[in-house]
N, C-alpha and C positions, 0 to 999 in steps of 0.2 A: 502493501499499499503506499503510494507517493506521499512525501510531507505536506504538499497543496491540500490532499483530501484530509489528512489528519488536522490540519489548520481550519478545514472548513466544518469539521466534525464539533470541533470545540466552538466553533461560533454559533451552533444551530441553538444554544440556550439563549442567546443574547436577545433574539426578537421578543420571547416570552417575558424577559425580565424588563424591557422597554415598553411591553404592554402595560405594566404596573404603573410605569410613569406615565404612560399616555392617558390613564384613567384619572390623573391628577386634573385633566382638563374638563370643562362641563361636560358630563354624560348626556345629558339631554336638556330641551329648552323648553319652557314651558311660556305659550304665549296667550295673549287675550287680544282678540281681535287684531291678529297680524303684529302684534306689539311683543317683543320679549319681555315678560315679566321675572322670569328665574332662570338660572343656569348652574344648577346644583352640580358638583363633581360625584364621582363615585363613593370617594371617600366622605364628603359630606353627608351623602345619603347613608352611609353604613354607621357613622357616628351620631346621625339626628341632627336637624336644623330646627332654627328658630324662622318661621316664615317673616316675623317682624322686622329681623335683618337681613334676610335674603331677598324678601321681595322687591322687585323696583317699582318706581311710581309709573302709572297711577295707581296699580293693583293694591299699595300698600296704604295710599289714602282711603281707598274704597273700604279696605278691612277696617279700617281706624273709624271709619263712619258706620258700618257695620254693627261694632262693637256696642257703640252709644244708641245708634237709633234702629237697628233691626236687630235684635237678639237672636230671633227665629232662624235668620240665614247663617249665624254662625254656629247654633245647635244642628242644623242641617250638615254643616261642615263636619261637626265633630261625630256624624254618623259614620263616616270615611276615614276622617282622621281623628281620633277621640281626644287627644291632647292639644288640639288645634288652639292658637297658631304654631305650637311646637310640633314637630315631626319626629316621632322616638326613633332612635337608633335601630338600624337593621343590621343586627350581628351576623346573620345569615349571609349576608354579601360578602362578607370575607372570606367564604368558600369560594368565590370565583377567584380572589387574589391568591388563595392556597392552591386552587388549582393549577394557575398559572406558575407557581413556584415549582408544584410538582413536577408540570412539563418541563421546566427549566432543569430540574435534576435529572429528570428521565432522559434529557437531551444529552447532558454531560456523562451519564454512564452509556449512554447509546452504542459507543465503540466498542463496548464490551458485551453488546448483546441485543440480537435483533428485536427481541420484545420491549427493550427500553425505548425503542423508538416509536414503536406503536403506541407505547403507554404514553410517552410525550405528546403524540398527536392527538390520542384520544383524550388526554387532559386538557389541551390546548383547545379544541372543539367545544368541550363539555363546557369551558368558563364562556366562549363566545355565546353558544347557544344560551346559556343562562343570563349573559347580560341583555341580549336582546328581548328574552322571555321577561326580565324584569322590567325593561322598557315599555314593554305591552302591557305589563301590569300597573305601571304607573298612567298609562293612557286611560286604563278603566277605570281607576280611582278618579281622576279629573272629570270623566263622563259622569260617575257616580255623584259628584257634587251637584249635579244638575245644572251648570252652566254652560251652555253651548259655544259660547265664545272660548272657552280655555281648550287649547291643543296641545299635545305632547309630542315633540319631534326630537329623532335623534341628533347629537351633536358633534362636535369634534372629537371629544374623548373616547365615544364609543366606534367611532369610525376608524380612529388613530388605533386604538387596541385591537380592533376587529382584523385591521389589515396587518397589523405586526403579528397577530396569531396566524393568520393564512401564509404570511412569509415563514413563518418557524416551522409550520405543518410541511410547507413545500421542501424546505430544507431537509426535514427529517426524511420526507418521501425521496429525497436524493440519495440521503445516506442508506436508508432502505434499499434502493434500487442498484448502486453501485457496485456492490460485490457479486448479485445476479447477472449484471451486464458483464463484469469481469469474468466469471466463471461460463457464460454463453461464449463470451470471445476466446477463454482458454480452450473450449473444446471445440470451436472451430479450427483454432490455429492446430490444435492437436490432429482433427480429422486431415488438414490440408498436408501436415508434416508426413500423415501415414500414406496418403494418397501419393506423394511426390516418391 
């Protein structure tokens, strides 16, 4: 096995670790009538956020008015977000970060076993699917608030992390395919040598 391929194998873990940094960027945008009012990151959602500090105007002003003038609307929000205006921490989200770390560890030990590369791909894909499932769940929560003007859309963080996971998975597949390709080439070369 040449030194360039060994170096490539060592780099396979990097996209998964970089995906953890990508999650520092906004995970999704909450828009109200086409105006972005919140851009929480993955880590903010995992640790819990105070909407009174996170929301942008004019949404923050509307909430302040509701608290004094329309407590029934606040109660409706509390059906979906019990501690409104605080969103409680979601520690289960750290499972996504854990899956990315495990994918990176498997990628690092991949040169010593075929199954490690497959495990790395599986954990990376699991993390990506979980992120998008969480985003869909956030959309459902906003819909449940009964405000048709609210919409949830993917933001830079989820795109960045997903792109890096796909790169890591593609690199893992290359690590898996290389020995197979080398073996096929060796067999063809042996057949040619016998035929001459």
